[in-house]
C-alpha positions in Angstrom: 103.2 88.7 210.6 106.9 88.4 209.8 109.8 89.8 212.2 112.6 91.3 210.8 116.0 91.2 212.2 117.3 94.6 212.8 120.8 92.5 212.9 122.9 93.2 209.6 124.1 90.3 207.9 128.0 89.8 207.6 128.2 91.5 204.3 129.5 95.0 202.8 127.2 97.7 204.3 127.7 101.5 203.6 127.7 104.2 206.6 127.0 107.8 205.4 129.3 110.0 203.2 131.4 112.0 205.8 134.7 113.8 205.1 137.5 110.7 205.9 140.4 111.6 208.0 142.5 111.5 205.2 140.0 114.2 203.4 140.2 116.4 206.0 144.2 116.3 206.4 144.1 117.0 202.7 141.7 120.1 203.6 143.6 121.6 206.5 147.2 121.3 204.4 145.4 122.8 201.4 144.0 126.1 203.4 147.6 125.8 205.4 149.1 125.9 201.8 146.9 128.8 200.7 147.6 131.0 203.8 151.4 130.3 203.1 151.5 131.1 199.5 149.1 134.3 200.2 151.2 135.4 203.2 154.5 135.0 200.9 153.3 138.4 199.3 152.2 140.1 202.4 154.7 142.8 203.5 155.5 142.3 207.4 154.9 138.3 207.3 157.2 138.7 204.5 160.7 140.3 205.1 162.6 142.1 202.1 159.3 141.9 200.2 160.4 144.7 197.7 163.8 142.2 197.3 161.3 139.5 195.9 162.5 137.8 192.9 160.1 135.9 190.4 162.5 133.1 191.0 166.0 132.3 191.8 168.9 132.1 194.8 168.8 136.1 194.6 165.5 136.7 196.0 166.0 138.0 199.4 162.7 138.0 200.8 161.9 135.3 203.4 158.7 134.3 204.7 158.4 134.9 208.4 162.3 136.2 208.1 163.8 132.9 208.0 162.1 130.8 204.8 163.4 132.1 201.4 160.7 132.9 198.8 160.3 134.0 195.8 157.1 134.6 193.4 157.4 131.2 191.8 157.9 129.4 195.3 154.6 131.7 196.7 152.9 130.6 193.4 153.8 127.0 194.1 152.8 127.0 197.9 148.9 128.3 196.3 148.5 125.6 194.0 149.7 123.1 196.6 146.5 124.2 198.6 144.1 124.9 195.4 145.3 120.6 194.6 144.7 120.1 198.5 141.3 121.5 198.9 140.3 119.7 195.5 141.8 116.5 196.1 139.8 116.7 199.6 136.9 116.0 197.8 137.3 112.6 197.0 138.7 110.2 199.6 141.3 108.4 197.2 142.4 111.6 196.0 143.4 112.9 199.1 145.3 109.9 200.2 147.3 110.4 196.9 147.6 113.9 197.5 149.3 113.2 200.9 151.3 110.4 199.7 152.6 112.2 196.3 152.7 115.7 198.3 155.1 113.9 200.8 157.4 112.4 197.9 157.5 115.6 196.3 158.6 117.4 199.5 161.2 115.0 200.4 162.7 115.2 196.6 162.7 118.9 197.4 164.7 118.5 200.7 167.2 116.3 198.6 167.2 119.0 196.0 168.5 121.4 198.9 170.8 119.4 200.3 172.6 119.1 196.9 172.2 122.2 195.4 174.8 124.8 196.1 172.5 128.1 197.4 174.2 130.7 195.7 174.3 128.7 192.0 171.6 129.3 189.6 170.5 126.2 190.2 168.6 127.3 193.5 166.1 128.7 191.2 163.2 127.8 194.3 165.0 129.2 196.5 165.8 127.2 199.7 167.7 127.4 202.7 168.6 125.2 205.7 164.9 126.6 207.3 163.5 125.5 204.3 165.2 121.5 204.4 164.0 121.5 207.7 160.2 122.5 206.9 160.1 120.1 203.6 161.6 116.9 205.7 158.9 117.4 208.1 155.9 118.3 205.6 157.5 115.2 203.4 157.5 112.5 206.2 154.5 114.1 207.6 152.3 113.9 204.6 153.4 110.2 204.2 152.9 109.0 207.8 149.0 110.8 207.4 148.5 109.2 203.7 149.4 105.4 205.1 147.8 106.0 208.4 144.8 106.9 207.5 144.0 104.3 205.4 140.4 103.1 205.1 138.1 101.1 203.1 135.6 103.4 201.0 134.3 102.8 197.9 133.6 104.5 194.1 131.2 106.9 195.5 132.9 107.9 198.7 131.3 105.6 201.3 133.1 104.6 204.1 132.9 100.5 204.0 132.5 98.3 207.1 131.7 94.6 207.7 129.0 94.0 210.0 132.1 93.3 212.5 133.3 96.2 212.7 130.6 97.9 213.6 130.2 96.5 217.0 
């Protein structure tokens, strides 16, 4: 009778496909961005909603009474949310979403630091609170994207070696 060893060979094996931490982070951020985008249109959560503009510095609406918003700003949050949900379906896409999204938020920070808040160039619109939020989001997303690196194959199956399983 032939006996087979239960020890896996020292080659690459595949574990069952589970959501990676990067995918979970993309999913959570996607949901958060969707909620923020929706909240930007809800009276009470957004102050001065009657004074919201499509875009521009003269939009007086403020999410939670702190963050300047406009229709465009809310739509961008909604789009970011949808992209996060879509990216969460694949490991590589989720890491790209986190890293590239973080870079975009850091670029928005730089934009917010150099633009005059009262100029027509402030079309998003932004204020100091937005800048601090963009700094945190940008740095946090990039850190998550880099820290949650793992090895996955083209079918999003986690790749490990026999030594990593012990």
